[in-house]
Phi, psi and omega in degrees: 000134179291160179296323180294316181291322178300318178293324176295318179295319179298315179295324180294319176296319178297316181294318189261332189238339190225045177288134175284137175272180185299321182298312182292328177294317180298318177298320179294318179297317183287331174303314179291321182296331181272000180076020179275141182309139180274072185233029174296159172302147169291155182304322181287329174293316181296320176297315175306311180302315181302313181294322176299320175302313180292317178302326179283348189061034186294137173240334181228120187232138174252130174241134176248109178108080184284329191050241183256007173102001186298304182293326181295324176297318179296320180293309186298326180295335183271350181276150177293171184305323183270003182288159181219140174245126171254117181245136188249133180220128181294313183285128178293325178292312181299318178302318179296314182293320176300319177302315181296325181286322178295323177293318179300323181279359182074026186240011185299330178287345181258349193236136167245123176262119177252125180268123176157178179285134184301322183294335180266328183281320186305317177304331181286343183262351185302320183301333183266007178281184002279164181250165186265329183207145174233126173253127183249119176209062189219214186295124189293329179300339178254004180307318183292325174293322178293321175303314177303319177298317183297318181299330181272338195236003173267149171287164172300133185084355176282169188228141167251132184235133183224135179272164175068033181296333175272345177046049177067014184092355184291345177292343181267348179211067186296132181236329187244173176296323180294322176301312182290331176293321178290323173301313182295320177299309179301318182296318182289325177293317181299327186258358187297127180288348182262355184233141160263130193216164176199176170241125178270128187277073176231132181056232181267020178093123176249115175279137180225129171229132175258128181282125183248346179199000000 
């Protein structure tokens, strides 16, 4: 597919299937206003994530990397009324902004924001598992460790979903530790005996693994 056609297809999907509502537009604007990095999911990525939550029949979801709450809002909206999202955020500022955005979206009752490093917080959540879905969008160096946690703490039929699988193309010409970490994550997910997996060519690549054993 040519780059021009790809852009037209992306615009078509956004117009017809992945329109941002006022809440999500506000979150995107406020993310910039608070000086938080502009790395929210693209609308088509967010819609895909939302559909994956629904397809999985998820009721209990773990997210690593809340940022300002954009992806968390999409996840929580796809959960049933009794569903719960636990989202982990390293930055205290980002966690505070995310909490405000969940409240703005009317989702504060469904979402718990835990402030801390994912690699340190996740072990404390294992006793309350298994979980239905895990979304990873955080420190690249620990993606493989988060996959290990998912393998142990997701139910059969549950899903691990990870953003930045293509890492801006750096997986094809690795220069940094993060580049190599994403290559290792993709390799391990592809070969993992407990997951059927692929990368969906949306945005920067959405890696998806369904736990089969």
